[in-house]
PyMOL Python script that loads the backbone (N, CA, C, O; Angstrom):
from pymol import cmd

cmd.read_pdbstr("""\
ATOM      1  N   MET A   1       0.807  -1.191   0.001  1.00  0.00           N
ATOM      2  CA  MET A   1       0.024  -0.036  -0.015  1.00  0.00           C
ATOM      3  C   MET A   1       0.889   1.286  -0.013  1.00  0.00           C
ATOM      4  O   MET A   1       1.794   1.453   0.805  1.00  0.00           O
ATOM      5  N   ASN A   2       0.578   2.157  -0.918  1.00  0.00           N
ATOM      6  CA  ASN A   2       1.361   3.437  -0.956  1.00  0.00           C
ATOM      7  C   ASN A   2       0.835   4.359   0.164  1.00  0.00           C
ATOM      8  O   ASN A   2      -0.370   4.569   0.302  1.00  0.00           O
ATOM      9  N   LYS A   3       1.732   4.874   0.920  1.00  0.00           N
ATOM     10  CA  LYS A   3       1.346   5.750   2.005  1.00  0.00           C
ATOM     11  C   LYS A   3       1.119   7.199   1.430  1.00  0.00           C
ATOM     12  O   LYS A   3       1.850   7.711   0.582  1.00  0.00           O
ATOM     13  N   PRO A   4       0.059   7.771   1.974  1.00  0.00           N
ATOM     14  CA  PRO A   4      -0.295   9.134   1.456  1.00  0.00           C
ATOM     15  C   PRO A   4       0.595  10.238   2.014  1.00  0.00           C
ATOM     16  O   PRO A   4       1.215  10.105   3.069  1.00  0.00           O
ATOM     17  N   LYS A   5       0.629  11.367   1.235  1.00  0.00           N
ATOM     18  CA  LYS A   5       1.308  12.596   1.698  1.00  0.00           C
ATOM     19  C   LYS A   5       0.287  13.603   2.010  1.00  0.00           C
ATOM     20  O   LYS A   5      -0.649  13.805   1.237  1.00  0.00           O
ATOM     21  N   ILE A   6       0.431  14.256   3.140  1.00  0.00           N
ATOM     22  CA  ILE A   6      -0.388  15.302   3.517  1.00  0.00           C
ATOM     23  C   ILE A   6       0.347  16.611   3.341  1.00  0.00           C
ATOM     24  O   ILE A   6       1.467  16.716   3.839  1.00  0.00           O
ATOM     25  N   THR A   7      -0.186  17.613   2.679  1.00  0.00           N
ATOM     26  CA  THR A   7       0.443  18.889   2.495  1.00  0.00           C
ATOM     27  C   THR A   7      -0.467  19.983   3.021  1.00  0.00           C
ATOM     28  O   THR A   7      -1.641  20.087   2.664  1.00  0.00           O
ATOM     29  N   ILE A   8       0.117  20.782   3.872  1.00  0.00           N
ATOM     30  CA  ILE A   8      -0.695  21.948   4.422  1.00  0.00           C
ATOM     31  C   ILE A   8      -0.098  23.224   3.784  1.00  0.00           C
ATOM     32  O   ILE A   8       1.072  23.536   4.007  1.00  0.00           O
ATOM     33  N   HIS A   9      -0.916  23.971   2.979  1.00  0.00           N
ATOM     34  CA  HIS A   9      -0.552  25.182   2.362  1.00  0.00           C
ATOM     35  C   HIS A   9      -1.078  26.245   3.307  1.00  0.00           C
ATOM     36  O   HIS A   9      -2.260  26.234   3.650  1.00  0.00           O
ATOM     37  N   TYR A  10      -0.220  27.165   3.736  1.00  0.00           N
ATOM     38  CA  TYR A  10      -0.596  28.241   4.642  1.00  0.00           C
ATOM     39  C   TYR A  10      -0.028  29.572   4.247  1.00  0.00           C
ATOM     40  O   TYR A  10       1.088  29.662   3.733  1.00  0.00           O
ATOM     41  N   CYS A  11      -0.794  30.601   4.486  1.00  0.00           N
ATOM     42  CA  CYS A  11      -0.438  32.005   4.165  1.00  0.00           C
ATOM     43  C   CYS A  11       0.670  32.413   5.099  1.00  0.00           C
ATOM     44  O   CYS A  11       0.484  32.376   6.315  1.00  0.00           O
ATOM     45  N   VAL A  12       1.810  32.800   4.583  1.00  0.00           N
ATOM     46  CA  VAL A  12       2.908  33.320   5.412  1.00  0.00           C
ATOM     47  C   VAL A  12       2.542  34.740   5.933  1.00  0.00           C
ATOM     48  O   VAL A  12       2.769  35.057   7.100  1.00  0.00           O
ATOM     49  N   LEU A  13       1.997  35.541   5.081  1.00  0.00           N
ATOM     50  CA  LEU A  13       1.654  36.846   5.460  1.00  0.00           C
ATOM     51  C   LEU A  13       0.642  36.887   6.636  1.00  0.00           C
ATOM     52  O   LEU A  13       0.641  37.818   7.442  1.00  0.00           O
ATOM     53  N   CYS A  14      -0.179  35.892   6.698  1.00  0.00           N
ATOM     54  CA  CYS A  14      -1.222  35.841   7.766  1.00  0.00           C
ATOM     55  C   CYS A  14      -0.700  35.227   8.989  1.00  0.00           C
ATOM     56  O   CYS A  14      -1.439  35.134   9.969  1.00  0.00           O
ATOM     57  N   GLN A  15       0.552  34.785   9.022  1.00  0.00           N
ATOM     58  CA  GLN A  15       1.242  34.142  10.039  1.00  0.00           C
ATOM     59  C   GLN A  15       0.517  32.874  10.607  1.00  0.00           C
ATOM     60  O   GLN A  15       0.229  32.750  11.797  1.00  0.00           O
ATOM     61  N   TRP A  16       0.262  31.986   9.677  1.00  0.00           N
ATOM     62  CA  TRP A  16      -0.450  30.746   9.948  1.00  0.00           C
ATOM     63  C   TRP A  16       0.473  29.554  10.139  1.00  0.00           C
ATOM     64  O   TRP A  16       0.022  28.409  10.182  1.00  0.00           O
ATOM     65  N   LEU A  17       1.766  29.827  10.253  1.00  0.00           N
ATOM     66  CA  LEU A  17       2.748  28.733  10.404  1.00  0.00           C
ATOM     67  C   LEU A  17       2.500  27.936  11.663  1.00  0.00           C
ATOM     68  O   LEU A  17       2.489  26.707  11.606  1.00  0.00           O
ATOM     69  N   LEU A  18       2.295  28.600  12.826  1.00  0.00           N
ATOM     70  CA  LEU A  18       2.105  27.838  14.083  1.00  0.00           C
ATOM     71  C   LEU A  18       0.876  26.932  13.986  1.00  0.00           C
ATOM     72  O   LEU A  18       0.946  25.767  14.376  1.00  0.00           O
ATOM     73  N   ARG A  19      -0.231  27.434  13.482  1.00  0.00           N
ATOM     74  CA  ARG A  19      -1.410  26.707  13.243  1.00  0.00           C
ATOM     75  C   ARG A  19      -1.179  25.403  12.400  1.00  0.00           C
ATOM     76  O   ARG A  19      -1.645  24.304  12.700  1.00  0.00           O
ATOM     77  N   SER A  20      -0.450  25.653  11.377  1.00  0.00           N
ATOM     78  CA  SER A  20      -0.066  24.522  10.408  1.00  0.00           C
ATOM     79  C   SER A  20       0.762  23.471  11.042  1.00  0.00           C
ATOM     80  O   SER A  20       0.519  22.270  10.928  1.00  0.00           O
ATOM     81  N   GLY A  21       1.784  23.987  11.739  1.00  0.00           N
ATOM     82  CA  GLY A  21       2.654  23.072  12.447  1.00  0.00           C
ATOM     83  C   GLY A  21       1.947  22.282  13.572  1.00  0.00           C
ATOM     84  O   GLY A  21       2.265  21.120  13.826  1.00  0.00           O
ATOM     85  N   TRP A  22       0.997  22.935  14.223  1.00  0.00           N
ATOM     86  CA  TRP A  22       0.295  22.158  15.279  1.00  0.00           C
ATOM     87  C   TRP A  22      -0.626  21.043  14.599  1.00  0.00           C
ATOM     88  O   TRP A  22      -0.698  19.910  15.076  1.00  0.00           O
ATOM     89  N   LEU A  23      -1.301  21.419  13.494  1.00  0.00           N
ATOM     90  CA  LEU A  23      -2.105  20.425  12.832  1.00  0.00           C
ATOM     91  C   LEU A  23      -1.243  19.309  12.253  1.00  0.00           C
ATOM     92  O   LEU A  23      -1.666  18.153  12.287  1.00  0.00           O
ATOM     93  N   ALA A  24      -0.077  19.590  11.734  1.00  0.00           N
ATOM     94  CA  ALA A  24       0.816  18.545  11.260  1.00  0.00           C
ATOM     95  C   ALA A  24       1.240  17.647  12.407  1.00  0.00           C
ATOM     96  O   ALA A  24       1.354  16.430  12.259  1.00  0.00           O
ATOM     97  N   GLN A  25       1.460  18.246  13.504  1.00  0.00           N
ATOM     98  CA  GLN A  25       1.854  17.445  14.713  1.00  0.00           C
ATOM     99  C   GLN A  25       0.705  16.497  15.143  1.00  0.00           C
ATOM    100  O   GLN A  25       0.929  15.338  15.493  1.00  0.00           O
ATOM    101  N   GLU A  26      -0.490  17.020  15.104  1.00  0.00           N
ATOM    102  CA  GLU A  26      -1.633  16.214  15.486  1.00  0.00           C
ATOM    103  C   GLU A  26      -1.802  15.065  14.548  1.00  0.00           C
ATOM    104  O   GLU A  26      -2.067  13.960  15.021  1.00  0.00           O
ATOM    105  N   LEU A  27      -1.670  15.231  13.244  1.00  0.00           N
ATOM    106  CA  LEU A  27      -1.757  14.177  12.279  1.00  0.00           C
ATOM    107  C   LEU A  27      -0.680  13.164  12.436  1.00  0.00           C
ATOM    108  O   LEU A  27      -0.963  11.967  12.392  1.00  0.00           O
ATOM    109  N   LEU A  28       0.553  13.582  12.620  1.00  0.00           N
ATOM    110  CA  LEU A  28       1.629  12.636  12.881  1.00  0.00           C
ATOM    111  C   LEU A  28       1.537  11.868  14.181  1.00  0.00           C
ATOM    112  O   LEU A  28       1.945  10.709  14.257  1.00  0.00           O
ATOM    113  N   SER A  29       1.010  12.504  15.188  1.00  0.00           N
ATOM    114  CA  SER A  29       0.846  11.765  16.431  1.00  0.00           C
ATOM    115  C   SER A  29      -0.250  10.695  16.348  1.00  0.00           C
ATOM    116  O   SER A  29      -0.181   9.689  17.054  1.00  0.00           O
ATOM    117  N   THR A  30      -1.243  10.901  15.506  1.00  0.00           N
ATOM    118  CA  THR A  30      -2.356  10.031  15.381  1.00  0.00           C
ATOM    119  C   THR A  30      -2.109   8.940  14.350  1.00  0.00           C
ATOM    120  O   THR A  30      -2.440   7.771  14.549  1.00  0.00           O
ATOM    121  N   PHE A  31      -1.501   9.377  13.212  1.00  0.00           N
ATOM    122  CA  PHE A  31      -1.316   8.406  12.019  1.00  0.00           C
ATOM    123  C   PHE A  31       0.064   7.951  11.847  1.00  0.00           C
ATOM    124  O   PHE A  31       0.298   6.968  11.144  1.00  0.00           O
ATOM    125  N   GLY A  32       1.030   8.623  12.463  1.00  0.00           N
ATOM    126  CA  GLY A  32       2.462   8.238  12.414  1.00  0.00           C
ATOM    127  C   GLY A  32       2.937   7.621  11.202  1.00  0.00           C
ATOM    128  O   GLY A  32       3.023   8.263  10.156  1.00  0.00           O
ATOM    129  N   GLN A  33       3.271   6.321  11.301  1.00  0.00           N
ATOM    130  CA  GLN A  33       3.949   5.582  10.240  1.00  0.00           C
ATOM    131  C   GLN A  33       3.006   5.140   9.057  1.00  0.00           C
ATOM    132  O   GLN A  33       3.433   4.511   8.088  1.00  0.00           O
ATOM    133  N   ASP A  34       1.709   5.513   9.208  1.00  0.00           N
ATOM    134  CA  ASP A  34       0.794   5.260   8.166  1.00  0.00           C
ATOM    135  C   ASP A  34       0.802   6.307   7.027  1.00  0.00           C
ATOM    136  O   ASP A  34       0.176   6.141   5.981  1.00  0.00           O
ATOM    137  N   LEU A  35       1.571   7.426   7.308  1.00  0.00           N
ATOM    138  CA  LEU A  35       1.667   8.441   6.389  1.00  0.00           C
ATOM    139  C   LEU A  35       3.138   8.455   5.748  1.00  0.00           C
ATOM    140  O   LEU A  35       4.130   8.118   6.394  1.00  0.00           O
ATOM    141  N   LYS A  36       3.175   8.846   4.515  1.00  0.00           N
ATOM    142  CA  LYS A  36       4.526   8.987   3.944  1.00  0.00           C
ATOM    143  C   LYS A  36       5.189  10.247   4.469  1.00  0.00           C
ATOM    144  O   LYS A  36       6.375  10.234   4.797  1.00  0.00           O
ATOM    145  N   GLU A  37       4.479  11.271   4.547  1.00  0.00           N
ATOM    146  CA  GLU A  37       4.974  12.512   5.183  1.00  0.00           C
ATOM    147  C   GLU A  37       3.830  13.577   5.344  1.00  0.00           C
ATOM    148  O   GLU A  37       2.785  13.504   4.697  1.00  0.00           O
ATOM    149  N   VAL A  38       4.090  14.532   6.218  1.00  0.00           N
ATOM    150  CA  VAL A  38       3.288  15.688   6.387  1.00  0.00           C
ATOM    151  C   VAL A  38       4.158  16.838   6.097  1.00  0.00           C
ATOM    152  O   VAL A  38       5.205  16.982   6.727  1.00  0.00           O
ATOM    153  N   SER A  39       3.789  17.671   5.176  1.00  0.00           N
ATOM    154  CA  SER A  39       4.654  18.856   4.809  1.00  0.00           C
ATOM    155  C   SER A  39       3.945  20.147   4.955  1.00  0.00           C
ATOM    156  O   SER A  39       2.718  20.206   4.878  1.00  0.00           O
ATOM    157  N   LEU A  40       4.657  21.136   5.154  1.00  0.00           N
ATOM    158  CA  LEU A  40       4.182  22.534   5.200  1.00  0.00           C
ATOM    159  C   LEU A  40       4.597  23.247   4.000  1.00  0.00           C
ATOM    160  O   LEU A  40       5.795  23.239   3.717  1.00  0.00           O
ATOM    161  N   ALA A  41       3.702  23.911   3.200  1.00  0.00           N
ATOM    162  CA  ALA A  41       4.029  24.599   1.989  1.00  0.00           C
ATOM    163  C   ALA A  41       3.648  26.079   2.139  1.00  0.00           C
ATOM    164  O   ALA A  41       2.455  26.383   2.128  1.00  0.00           O
ATOM    165  N   PRO A  42       4.568  26.984   2.275  1.00  0.00           N
ATOM    166  CA  PRO A  42       4.212  28.433   2.374  1.00  0.00           C
ATOM    167  C   PRO A  42       3.405  28.881   1.141  1.00  0.00           C
ATOM    168  O   PRO A  42       3.651  28.434   0.020  1.00  0.00           O
ATOM    169  N   ALA A  43       2.461  29.754   1.379  1.00  0.00           N
ATOM    170  CA  ALA A  43       1.645  30.326   0.356  1.00  0.00           C
ATOM    171  C   ALA A  43       1.328  31.826   0.769  1.00  0.00           C
ATOM    172  O   ALA A  43       1.885  32.388   1.711  1.00  0.00           O
ATOM    173  N   SER A  44       0.392  32.393  -0.028  1.00  0.00           N
ATOM    174  CA  SER A  44       0.071  33.810   0.280  1.00  0.00           C
ATOM    175  C   SER A  44      -1.425  34.009   0.042  1.00  0.00           C
ATOM    176  O   SER A  44      -2.141  33.044  -0.227  1.00  0.00           O
ATOM    177  N   LYS A  45      -1.892  35.227   0.136  1.00  0.00           N
ATOM    178  CA  LYS A  45      -3.214  35.662  -0.204  1.00  0.00           C
ATOM    179  C   LYS A  45      -4.267  34.892   0.644  1.00  0.00           C
ATOM    180  O   LYS A  45      -5.320  34.525   0.122  1.00  0.00           O
ATOM    181  N   GLY A  46      -3.996  34.654   1.906  1.00  0.00           N
ATOM    182  CA  GLY A  46      -5.012  34.035   2.808  1.00  0.00           C
ATOM    183  C   GLY A  46      -5.263  32.602   2.595  1.00  0.00           C
ATOM    184  O   GLY A  46      -6.266  32.072   3.072  1.00  0.00           O
ATOM    185  N   VAL A  47      -4.324  31.891   1.839  1.00  0.00           N
ATOM    186  CA  VAL A  47      -4.496  30.487   1.592  1.00  0.00           C
ATOM    187  C   VAL A  47      -4.338  29.658   2.813  1.00  0.00           C
ATOM    188  O   VAL A  47      -3.375  29.848   3.555  1.00  0.00           O
ATOM    189  N   PHE A  48      -5.217  28.763   3.060  1.00  0.00           N
ATOM    190  CA  PHE A  48      -5.066  27.683   4.086  1.00  0.00           C
ATOM    191  C   PHE A  48      -5.822  26.507   3.495  1.00  0.00           C
ATOM    192  O   PHE A  48      -7.049  26.431   3.554  1.00  0.00           O
ATOM    193  N   GLN A  49      -5.010  25.544   2.895  1.00  0.00           N
ATOM    194  CA  GLN A  49      -5.616  24.357   2.268  1.00  0.00           C
ATOM    195  C   GLN A  49      -4.827  23.147   2.712  1.00  0.00           C
ATOM    196  O   GLN A  49      -3.626  23.229   2.970  1.00  0.00           O
ATOM    197  N   ILE A  50      -5.515  22.024   2.797  1.00  0.00           N
ATOM    198  CA  ILE A  50      -4.812  20.768   3.221  1.00  0.00           C
ATOM    199  C   ILE A  50      -5.175  19.772   2.111  1.00  0.00           C
ATOM    200  O   ILE A  50      -6.324  19.632   1.693  1.00  0.00           O
ATOM    201  N   TYR A  51      -4.129  19.105   1.673  1.00  0.00           N
ATOM    202  CA  TYR A  51      -4.240  18.089   0.619  1.00  0.00           C
ATOM    203  C   TYR A  51      -3.892  16.735   1.137  1.00  0.00           C
ATOM    204  O   TYR A  51      -2.946  16.587   1.912  1.00  0.00           O
ATOM    205  N   TYR A  52      -4.630  15.747   0.729  1.00  0.00           N
ATOM    206  CA  TYR A  52      -4.337  14.285   0.938  1.00  0.00           C
ATOM    207  C   TYR A  52      -3.870  13.841  -0.398  1.00  0.00           C
ATOM    208  O   TYR A  52      -4.725  13.670  -1.268  1.00  0.00           O
ATOM    209  N   ASP A  53      -2.611  13.631  -0.671  1.00  0.00           N
ATOM    210  CA  ASP A  53      -2.031  13.427  -1.858  1.00  0.00           C
ATOM    211  C   ASP A  53      -2.341  14.608  -2.798  1.00  0.00           C
ATOM    212  O   ASP A  53      -1.776  15.688  -2.626  1.00  0.00           O
ATOM    213  N   ASN A  54      -3.182  14.427  -3.734  1.00  0.00           N
ATOM    214  CA  ASN A  54      -3.493  15.556  -4.638  1.00  0.00           C
ATOM    215  C   ASN A  54      -4.971  16.028  -4.491  1.00  0.00           C
ATOM    216  O   ASN A  54      -5.466  16.861  -5.249  1.00  0.00           O
ATOM    217  N   ASP A  55      -5.648  15.429  -3.449  1.00  0.00           N
ATOM    218  CA  ASP A  55      -7.047  15.776  -3.253  1.00  0.00           C
ATOM    219  C   ASP A  55      -7.180  16.807  -2.140  1.00  0.00           C
ATOM    220  O   ASP A  55      -6.670  16.575  -1.044  1.00  0.00           O
ATOM    221  N   LEU A  56      -7.815  17.885  -2.365  1.00  0.00           N
ATOM    222  CA  LEU A  56      -8.142  18.885  -1.376  1.00  0.00           C
ATOM    223  C   LEU A  56      -9.126  18.320  -0.403  1.00  0.00           C
ATOM    224  O   LEU A  56     -10.220  17.895  -0.776  1.00  0.00           O
ATOM    225  N   ILE A  57      -8.720  18.314   0.897  1.00  0.00           N
ATOM    226  CA  ILE A  57      -9.607  17.838   1.962  1.00  0.00           C
ATOM    227  C   ILE A  57     -10.002  18.920   2.971  1.00  0.00           C
ATOM    228  O   ILE A  57     -10.879  18.719   3.812  1.00  0.00           O
ATOM    229  N   TRP A  58      -9.344  20.052   2.866  1.00  0.00           N
ATOM    230  CA  TRP A  58      -9.723  21.211   3.668  1.00  0.00           C
ATOM    231  C   TRP A  58      -9.450  22.499   2.960  1.00  0.00           C
ATOM    232  O   TRP A  58      -8.356  22.620   2.409  1.00  0.00           O
ATOM    233  N   CYS A  59     -10.314  23.471   2.911  1.00  0.00           N
ATOM    234  CA  CYS A  59     -10.010  24.734   2.354  1.00  0.00           C
ATOM    235  C   CYS A  59     -10.679  25.841   3.254  1.00  0.00           C
ATOM    236  O   CYS A  59     -11.887  25.822   3.490  1.00  0.00           O
ATOM    237  N   ARG A  60      -9.915  26.710   3.693  1.00  0.00           N
ATOM    238  CA  ARG A  60     -10.361  27.724   4.732  1.00  0.00           C
ATOM    239  C   ARG A  60     -11.592  28.473   4.091  1.00  0.00           C
ATOM    240  O   ARG A  60     -12.564  28.730   4.802  1.00  0.00           O
ATOM    241  N   VAL A  61     -11.567  28.805   2.840  1.00  0.00           N
ATOM    242  CA  VAL A  61     -12.706  29.515   2.161  1.00  0.00           C
ATOM    243  C   VAL A  61     -13.879  28.711   2.069  1.00  0.00           C
ATOM    244  O   VAL A  61     -14.940  29.123   2.538  1.00  0.00           O
ATOM    245  N   GLN A  62     -13.780  27.511   1.463  1.00  0.00           N
ATOM    246  CA  GLN A  62     -14.880  26.580   1.266  1.00  0.00           C
ATOM    247  C   GLN A  62     -15.512  26.033   2.473  1.00  0.00           C
ATOM    248  O   GLN A  62     -16.728  25.848   2.516  1.00  0.00           O
ATOM    249  N   ASP A  63     -14.655  25.742   3.550  1.00  0.00           N
ATOM    250  CA  ASP A  63     -15.118  25.092   4.739  1.00  0.00           C
ATOM    251  C   ASP A  63     -15.313  26.140   5.882  1.00  0.00           C
ATOM    252  O   ASP A  63     -15.435  25.776   7.051  1.00  0.00           O
ATOM    253  N   SER A  64     -15.336  27.462   5.504  1.00  0.00           N
ATOM    254  CA  SER A  64     -15.616  28.517   6.430  1.00  0.00           C
ATOM    255  C   SER A  64     -14.730  28.538   7.676  1.00  0.00           C
ATOM    256  O   SER A  64     -15.238  28.595   8.796  1.00  0.00           O
ATOM    257  N   GLY A  65     -13.414  28.493   7.488  1.00  0.00           N
ATOM    258  CA  GLY A  65     -12.541  28.614   8.644  1.00  0.00           C
ATOM    259  C   GLY A  65     -11.447  27.579   8.683  1.00  0.00           C
ATOM    260  O   GLY A  65     -11.120  26.939   7.683  1.00  0.00           O
ATOM    261  N   PHE A  66     -10.909  27.438   9.827  1.00  0.00           N
ATOM    262  CA  PHE A  66      -9.861  26.399  10.049  1.00  0.00           C
ATOM    263  C   PHE A  66     -10.401  25.132  10.644  1.00  0.00           C
ATOM    264  O   PHE A  66     -11.406  25.154  11.354  1.00  0.00           O
ATOM    265  N   PRO A  67      -9.751  24.030  10.367  1.00  0.00           N
ATOM    266  CA  PRO A  67     -10.325  22.734  10.924  1.00  0.00           C
ATOM    267  C   PRO A  67      -9.913  22.600  12.416  1.00  0.00           C
ATOM    268  O   PRO A  67      -8.854  23.047  12.857  1.00  0.00           O
ATOM    269  N   GLU A  68     -10.826  21.958  13.138  1.00  0.00           N
ATOM    270  CA  GLU A  68     -10.495  21.363  14.469  1.00  0.00           C
ATOM    271  C   GLU A  68      -9.672  20.185  14.247  1.00  0.00           C
ATOM    272  O   GLU A  68      -9.887  19.481  13.260  1.00  0.00           O
ATOM    273  N   ALA A  69      -8.763  19.911  15.063  1.00  0.00           N
ATOM    274  CA  ALA A  69      -7.907  18.712  14.858  1.00  0.00           C
ATOM    275  C   ALA A  69      -8.761  17.452  14.722  1.00  0.00           C
ATOM    276  O   ALA A  69      -8.429  16.593  13.905  1.00  0.00           O
ATOM    277  N   LYS A  70      -9.806  17.311  15.460  1.00  0.00           N
ATOM    278  CA  LYS A  70     -10.651  16.099  15.364  1.00  0.00           C
ATOM    279  C   LYS A  70     -11.360  15.937  14.054  1.00  0.00           C
ATOM    280  O   LYS A  70     -11.500  14.819  13.558  1.00  0.00           O
ATOM    281  N   GLU A  71     -11.830  17.074  13.456  1.00  0.00           N
ATOM    282  CA  GLU A  71     -12.428  17.003  12.076  1.00  0.00           C
ATOM    283  C   GLU A  71     -11.448  16.662  11.025  1.00  0.00           C
ATOM    284  O   GLU A  71     -11.751  15.879  10.125  1.00  0.00           O
ATOM    285  N   LEU A  72     -10.236  17.242  11.108  1.00  0.00           N
ATOM    286  CA  LEU A  72      -9.233  16.958  10.210  1.00  0.00           C
ATOM    287  C   LEU A  72      -8.724  15.423  10.290  1.00  0.00           C
ATOM    288  O   LEU A  72      -8.509  14.770   9.269  1.00  0.00           O
ATOM    289  N   LYS A  73      -8.563  14.943  11.508  1.00  0.00           N
ATOM    290  CA  LYS A  73      -8.345  13.567  11.668  1.00  0.00           C
ATOM    291  C   LYS A  73      -9.370  12.611  11.108  1.00  0.00           C
ATOM    292  O   LYS A  73      -9.047  11.546  10.582  1.00  0.00           O
ATOM    293  N   LYS A  74     -10.588  13.014  11.235  1.00  0.00           N
ATOM    294  CA  LYS A  74     -11.706  12.253  10.652  1.00  0.00           C
ATOM    295  C   LYS A  74     -11.563  12.190   9.091  1.00  0.00           C
ATOM    296  O   LYS A  74     -11.695  11.133   8.474  1.00  0.00           O
ATOM    297  N   ARG A  75     -11.301  13.324   8.527  1.00  0.00           N
ATOM    298  CA  ARG A  75     -11.170  13.407   7.045  1.00  0.00           C
ATOM    299  C   ARG A  75     -10.014  12.583   6.550  1.00  0.00           C
ATOM    300  O   ARG A  75     -10.147  11.936   5.511  1.00  0.00           O
ATOM    301  N   VAL A  76      -8.887  12.565   7.229  1.00  0.00           N
ATOM    302  CA  VAL A  76      -7.717  11.790   6.851  1.00  0.00           C
ATOM    303  C   VAL A  76      -8.077  10.346   7.058  1.00  0.00           C
ATOM    304  O   VAL A  76      -7.859   9.566   6.131  1.00  0.00           O
ATOM    305  N   ARG A  77      -8.608   9.908   8.183  1.00  0.00           N
ATOM    306  CA  ARG A  77      -8.961   8.573   8.530  1.00  0.00           C
ATOM    307  C   ARG A  77      -9.937   7.997   7.505  1.00  0.00           C
ATOM    308  O   ARG A  77      -9.819   6.840   7.101  1.00  0.00           O
ATOM    309  N   ASP A  78     -10.932   8.847   7.078  1.00  0.00           N
ATOM    310  CA  ASP A  78     -11.920   8.342   6.173  1.00  0.00           C
ATOM    311  C   ASP A  78     -11.314   7.859   4.784  1.00  0.00           C
ATOM    312  O   ASP A  78     -11.831   6.998   4.072  1.00  0.00           O
ATOM    313  N   ARG A  79     -10.185   8.522   4.520  1.00  0.00           N
ATOM    314  CA  ARG A  79      -9.514   8.146   3.233  1.00  0.00           C
ATOM    315  C   ARG A  79      -8.466   7.116   3.426  1.00  0.00           C
ATOM    316  O   ARG A  79      -8.288   6.253   2.566  1.00  0.00           O
ATOM    317  N   LEU A  80      -7.740   7.168   4.552  1.00  0.00           N
ATOM    318  CA  LEU A  80      -6.709   6.202   4.871  1.00  0.00           C
ATOM    319  C   LEU A  80      -7.185   4.847   5.235  1.00  0.00           C
ATOM    320  O   LEU A  80      -6.742   3.836   4.691  1.00  0.00           O
ATOM    321  N   ASP A  81      -8.095   4.836   6.164  1.00  0.00           N
ATOM    322  CA  ASP A  81      -8.614   3.545   6.720  1.00  0.00           C
ATOM    323  C   ASP A  81      -9.980   3.826   7.376  1.00  0.00           C
ATOM    324  O   ASP A  81     -10.034   4.007   8.593  1.00  0.00           O
ATOM    325  N   PRO A  82     -11.051   3.866   6.629  1.00  0.00           N
ATOM    326  CA  PRO A  82     -12.378   4.176   7.137  1.00  0.00           C
ATOM    327  C   PRO A  82     -12.824   3.299   8.379  1.00  0.00           C
ATOM    328  O   PRO A  82     -13.678   3.729   9.155  1.00  0.00           O
ATOM    329  N   SER A  83     -12.249   2.105   8.546  1.00  0.00           N
ATOM    330  CA  SER A  83     -12.632   1.253   9.716  1.00  0.00           C
ATOM    331  C   SER A  83     -11.862   1.577  10.955  1.00  0.00           C
ATOM    332  O   SER A  83     -12.149   1.051  12.031  1.00  0.00           O
ATOM    333  N   ARG A  84     -10.874   2.450  10.816  1.00  0.00           N
ATOM    334  CA  ARG A  84     -10.018   2.714  11.965  1.00  0.00           C
ATOM    335  C   ARG A  84     -10.780   3.496  13.001  1.00  0.00           C
ATOM    336  O   ARG A  84     -11.489   4.447  12.671  1.00  0.00           O
ATOM    337  N   ASP A  85     -10.637   3.094  14.294  1.00  0.00           N
ATOM    338  CA  ASP A  85     -11.239   3.718  15.425  1.00  0.00           C
ATOM    339  C   ASP A  85     -10.317   4.872  15.999  1.00  0.00           C
ATOM    340  O   ASP A  85      -9.168   4.660  16.386  1.00  0.00           O
ATOM    341  N   LEU A  86     -10.895   6.038  16.018  1.00  0.00           N
ATOM    342  CA  LEU A  86     -10.080   7.178  16.547  1.00  0.00           C
ATOM    343  C   LEU A  86     -10.306   7.388  18.006  1.00  0.00           C
ATOM    344  O   LEU A  86     -10.035   8.484  18.497  1.00  0.00           O
ATOM    345  N   GLY A  87     -10.776   6.435  18.723  1.00  0.00           N
ATOM    346  CA  GLY A  87     -10.955   6.505  20.137  1.00  0.00           C
ATOM    347  C   GLY A  87     -11.942   7.506  20.590  1.00  0.00           C
ATOM    348  O   GLY A  87     -13.089   7.472  20.143  1.00  0.00           O
ATOM    349  N   HIS A  88     -11.556   8.432  21.484  1.00  0.00           N
ATOM    350  CA  HIS A  88     -12.502   9.420  22.018  1.00  0.00           C
ATOM    351  C   HIS A  88     -13.136  10.343  20.978  1.00  0.00           C
ATOM    352  O   HIS A  88     -14.238  10.850  21.185  1.00  0.00           O
ATOM    353  N   ILE A  89     -12.447  10.561  19.870  1.00  0.00           N
ATOM    354  CA  ILE A  89     -12.964  11.348  18.821  1.00  0.00           C
ATOM    355  C   ILE A  89     -14.287  10.759  18.239  1.00  0.00           C
ATOM    356  O   ILE A  89     -15.220  11.486  17.898  1.00  0.00           O
ATOM    357  N   ASP A  90     -14.312   9.507  18.154  1.00  0.00           N
ATOM    358  CA  ASP A  90     -15.420   8.772  17.465  1.00  0.00           C
ATOM    359  C   ASP A  90     -16.496   8.539  18.515  1.00  0.00           C
ATOM    360  O   ASP A  90     -17.655   8.371  18.136  1.00  0.00           O
ATOM    361  N   LYS A  91     -16.187   8.516  19.831  1.00  0.00           N
ATOM    362  CA  LYS A  91     -17.153   8.164  20.779  1.00  0.00           C
ATOM    363  C   LYS A  91     -18.176   9.241  21.202  1.00  0.00           C
ATOM    364  O   LYS A  91     -19.181   8.960  21.854  1.00  0.00           O
ATOM    365  N   HIS A  92     -17.857  10.513  20.788  1.00  0.00           N
ATOM    366  CA  HIS A  92     -18.733  11.650  21.219  1.00  0.00           C
ATOM    367  C   HIS A  92     -19.273  12.329  20.061  1.00  0.00           C
ATOM    368  O   HIS A  92     -19.188  13.554  19.969  1.00  0.00           O
ATOM    369  N   GLN A  93     -19.873  11.552  19.087  1.00  0.00           N
ATOM    370  CA  GLN A  93     -20.498  12.116  17.913  1.00  0.00           C
ATOM    371  C   GLN A  93     -21.955  12.451  18.218  1.00  0.00           C
ATOM    372  O   GLN A  93     -22.618  11.729  18.963  1.00  0.00           O
ATOM    373  N   SER A  94     -22.441  13.519  17.658  1.00  0.00           N
ATOM    374  CA  SER A  94     -23.832  13.897  17.918  1.00  0.00           C
ATOM    375  C   SER A  94     -24.736  13.288  16.823  1.00  0.00           C
ATOM    376  O   SER A  94     -25.951  13.482  16.847  1.00  0.00           O
TER     377      SER A  94
END
""", "prot")
cmd.dss("prot")
cmd.show_as("cartoon", "prot")
cmd.util.cbc("prot")
cmd.orient("prot")
């Protein structure tokens, strides 16, 4: 199985590096060796987008803001391994 690459594009001018780094850390702590890599890609003009390989899975404009870590983890899990249990994240769904 080919491991996916997650790329977080973030606006440098908006100073979203820390947010991007935190989300990268969250993904790596949850999915670790199941991912090929998580990379940060500097951008501009208010861009905040997250790609799973070449598929856009989060866009600040389309999704009306930034993802919570649990929502991003669900979107990655649903593509990586839909049957995977995310523990407490899955147990408190409304």
